[in-house]
C-alpha positions as CSV (number, residue, x, y, z in Angstrom):
1,X,13.1,-182.0,-58.0
2,X,13.3,-178.2,-57.4
3,X,14.4,-176.6,-60.7
4,X,15.2,-173.3,-59.0
5,X,18.1,-174.8,-57.0
6,X,21.6,-175.0,-58.4
7,X,22.8,-178.5,-59.5
8,X,25.6,-178.7,-56.9
9,X,23.1,-177.8,-54.2
10,X,20.7,-180.5,-55.4
11,X,23.6,-182.9,-55.5
12,X,24.5,-182.1,-51.9
13,X,20.9,-182.6,-50.7
14,X,20.7,-185.9,-52.5
15,X,23.8,-187.1,-50.7
16,X,22.0,-186.6,-47.3
17,X,19.9,-189.6,-46.2
18,X,17.0,-188.4,-44.2
19,X,16.3,-190.8,-41.3
20,X,12.5,-190.9,-41.0
21,X,12.6,-192.7,-37.7
22,X,14.3,-189.8,-36.1
23,X,13.4,-186.2,-35.1
24,X,14.9,-183.6,-37.4
25,X,16.7,-180.4,-36.8
26,X,18.2,-178.2,-39.6
27,X,20.5,-175.6,-38.2
28,X,22.6,-172.7,-39.6
29,X,26.2,-172.5,-38.5
30,X,27.6,-168.9,-38.3
31,X,26.1,-167.0,-35.3
32,X,24.1,-170.0,-34.3
33,X,26.6,-172.7,-33.7
34,X,29.8,-170.8,-34.5
35,X,31.1,-167.5,-33.0
36,X,31.4,-165.7,-36.3
37,X,31.4,-162.1,-35.1
38,X,34.3,-162.3,-32.7
39,X,36.4,-164.2,-35.3
40,X,35.5,-161.7,-38.0
41,X,36.3,-158.7,-35.8
42,X,39.8,-160.1,-35.1
43,X,40.3,-160.5,-38.8
44,X,39.1,-157.0,-39.5
45,X,41.4,-155.5,-36.8
46,X,44.4,-157.3,-38.2
47,X,43.7,-155.6,-41.6
48,X,43.0,-152.1,-40.4
49,X,39.2,-152.2,-40.1
50,X,36.6,-152.4,-37.4
51,X,32.9,-153.4,-37.3
52,X,30.6,-150.6,-36.2
53,X,27.7,-152.4,-34.5
54,X,25.1,-149.7,-35.2
55,X,22.8,-151.9,-37.2
56,X,22.4,-155.6,-38.2
57,X,24.3,-155.3,-41.5
58,X,27.8,-155.6,-42.9
59,X,27.6,-153.1,-45.7
60,X,28.2,-149.6,-44.4
61,X,29.4,-150.8,-41.0
62,X,32.9,-152.0,-41.8
63,X,35.1,-149.0,-41.3
64,X,38.7,-148.1,-41.5
65,X,40.5,-147.8,-38.2
66,X,42.5,-144.7,-39.3
67,X,39.6,-142.5,-40.2
68,X,36.3,-144.3,-39.3
69,X,35.1,-144.1,-42.9
70,X,33.1,-147.1,-44.2
71,X,34.8,-149.2,-46.8
72,X,33.2,-149.8,-50.2
73,X,30.8,-152.8,-50.5
74,X,33.1,-154.5,-52.9
75,X,35.9,-154.4,-50.3
76,X,33.5,-155.9,-47.7
77,X,32.8,-158.8,-50.0
78,X,36.6,-159.3,-50.5
79,X,37.1,-159.2,-46.8
80,X,34.4,-161.9,-46.2
81,X,35.9,-164.1,-48.9
82,X,39.4,-163.8,-47.5
83,X,38.2,-164.3,-44.0
84,X,36.4,-167.6,-44.9
85,X,39.4,-168.7,-46.9
86,X,41.8,-168.3,-44.0
87,X,39.6,-168.9,-40.9
88,X,36.6,-171.2,-41.7
89,X,38.1,-174.2,-40.0
90,X,39.1,-172.3,-36.9
91,X,36.0,-170.5,-35.8
92,X,35.1,-171.4,-32.2
93,X,31.8,-172.9,-31.2
94,X,29.1,-171.1,-29.2
95,X,29.2,-171.9,-25.5
96,X,27.3,-175.2,-24.7
97,X,26.1,-175.6,-28.3
98,X,28.0,-178.9,-28.8
99,X,26.7,-180.3,-25.5
100,X,23.1,-179.5,-26.4
101,X,23.5,-180.9,-30.0
102,X,24.8,-184.1,-28.6
103,X,22.0,-184.3,-26.0
104,X,19.4,-183.9,-28.8
105,X,21.1,-186.7,-30.8
106,X,21.7,-189.1,-28.0
107,X,18.8,-188.5,-25.6
108,X,16.1,-187.5,-28.1
109,X,17.0,-189.4,-31.2
110,X,17.6,-186.4,-33.5
111,X,19.2,-186.2,-36.9
112,X,20.9,-182.9,-37.3
113,X,21.7,-181.3,-40.6
114,X,23.8,-178.1,-41.0
115,X,22.6,-175.7,-43.7
116,X,25.2,-172.9,-44.0
117,X,25.5,-170.2,-46.7
118,X,29.2,-170.2,-47.3
119,X,31.0,-170.5,-50.7
120,X,31.0,-174.2,-51.8
121,X,34.9,-174.2,-52.0
122,X,35.1,-173.8,-48.2
123,X,32.7,-176.6,-47.4
124,X,35.4,-179.1,-46.7
125,X,37.1,-176.8,-44.2
126,X,33.7,-176.2,-42.5
127,X,33.2,-179.9,-42.3
128,X,36.7,-180.3,-40.7
129,X,35.8,-177.6,-38.2
130,X,32.9,-179.7,-37.0
131,X,34.9,-182.9,-37.1
132,X,37.7,-181.2,-35.1
133,X,35.1,-180.8,-32.4
134,X,33.8,-184.4,-32.5
135,X,30.7,-183.6,-34.6
136,X,30.2,-185.6,-37.7
137,X,27.1,-184.1,-39.3
138,X,25.8,-183.7,-42.8
139,X,26.7,-180.1,-43.9
140,X,25.2,-178.4,-47.0
141,X,26.7,-175.3,-48.4
142,X,23.7,-173.2,-49.6
143,X,23.1,-169.9,-51.3
144,X,20.3,-167.4,-51.0
145,X,17.0,-167.8,-49.1
146,X,16.9,-171.2,-47.4
147,X,13.1,-171.9,-47.6
148,X,13.3,-173.8,-50.9
149,X,16.4,-175.7,-49.8
150,X,14.8,-176.8,-46.6
151,X,11.7,-177.8,-48.6
152,X,13.9,-180.0,-50.9
153,X,15.7,-181.5,-47.9
154,X,12.5,-182.5,-46.2
155,X,10.4,-183.4,-49.2
156,X,10.0,-187.0,-48.0
157,X,9.8,-186.1,-44.3
158,X,6.2,-186.0,-43.0
159,X,6.7,-185.0,-39.4
160,X,7.2,-181.8,-37.5
161,X,10.8,-180.6,-37.7
162,X,12.9,-177.7,-36.4
163,X,14.9,-175.0,-38.2
164,X,17.4,-172.5,-36.5
165,X,18.9,-169.4,-38.1
166,X,20.1,-165.9,-37.1
167,X,18.8,-164.1,-40.2
168,X,15.2,-163.1,-40.4
169,X,14.9,-163.6,-44.2
170,X,15.8,-167.3,-43.8
171,X,13.3,-167.7,-41.0
172,X,10.6,-166.1,-43.1
173,X,11.3,-168.1,-46.3
174,X,11.6,-171.3,-44.4
175,X,8.3,-170.8,-42.6
176,X,6.5,-169.8,-45.8
177,X,7.8,-172.8,-47.7
178,X,7.3,-175.5,-45.1
179,X,4.1,-176.1,-43.2
180,X,5.5,-178.6,-40.7
181,X,8.5,-176.5,-39.5
182,X,9.0,-174.9,-36.2
183,X,11.3,-172.0,-36.6
184,X,13.8,-170.7,-34.0
185,X,15.4,-167.3,-34.3
186,X,18.8,-167.2,-32.5
187,X,21.7,-164.9,-32.7
188,X,24.5,-166.0,-30.4
189,X,26.4,-162.7,-30.1
190,X,24.3,-160.4,-27.7
191,X,25.6,-157.3,-29.4
192,X,24.1,-158.4,-32.7
193,X,21.0,-160.0,-31.1
194,X,19.9,-156.7,-29.6
195,X,19.9,-155.1,-33.1
196,X,17.6,-157.6,-34.7
197,X,13.8,-157.8,-34.5
198,X,12.1,-161.1,-34.3
199,X,10.0,-161.9,-37.5
200,X,6.5,-163.0,-36.9
201,X,7.3,-166.2,-38.8
202,X,9.6,-167.2,-35.9
203,X,7.9,-169.7,-33.5
204,X,10.5,-168.9,-30.9
205,X,13.2,-166.4,-30.1
206,X,16.1,-167.9,-28.2
207,X,18.8,-166.2,-26.1
208,X,20.9,-169.3,-25.6
209,X,21.3,-172.9,-26.5
210,X,19.7,-173.8,-23.2
211,X,16.6,-171.9,-24.5
212,X,16.7,-173.8,-27.8
213,X,17.1,-177.2,-26.1
214,X,14.2,-176.4,-23.8
215,X,11.9,-175.3,-26.6
216,X,12.6,-178.3,-28.8
217,X,12.2,-180.9,-26.0
218,X,9.0,-179.3,-24.9
219,X,7.7,-179.4,-28.4
220,X,8.4,-183.1,-28.9
221,X,7.2,-184.3,-25.4
């Protein structure tokens, strides 16, 4: 057992049964499967703020509509917490993501696990968001770098597997902690995507779920 991980995270991982006879994909949710940015922008506008997309960061880029001044970091955190509390069940899926997930599961015998860094108290609503869209998948609410979490999830899995995330630090930590992983860097919103460099630890940089599907199926065939 990994002693660096929180007890509730270990408990979540232990509740996921890895199916060794299947291919494995571990995927992030926000900005990979879910259209986080448009939903968050709507929330900000309703509360008198806007997101200045000058860099791939929240702090310093959330500004007041009335004077274009950035709001304090503490207020950004409060906005995120309130956004997830009110909207986590209602964020729309990225175009074609559901189709390609189901194709991987049905046509290529994949088990898919969602590893999403949201507060644990919103996990049930995130799960309902997926279920509302006919996706019944294991979902783990993580925190911090994902490399050690992925290592714990796959500790009894001895085959090549795949990991998708929009954030470079998670790609890097996952690659560094897991020798058998193929990492995919994908940011669904093109405005954010153009702001982010691809880390060398990424095995593939995708522009769409069609790209992701093609890369994965080529790797397993």
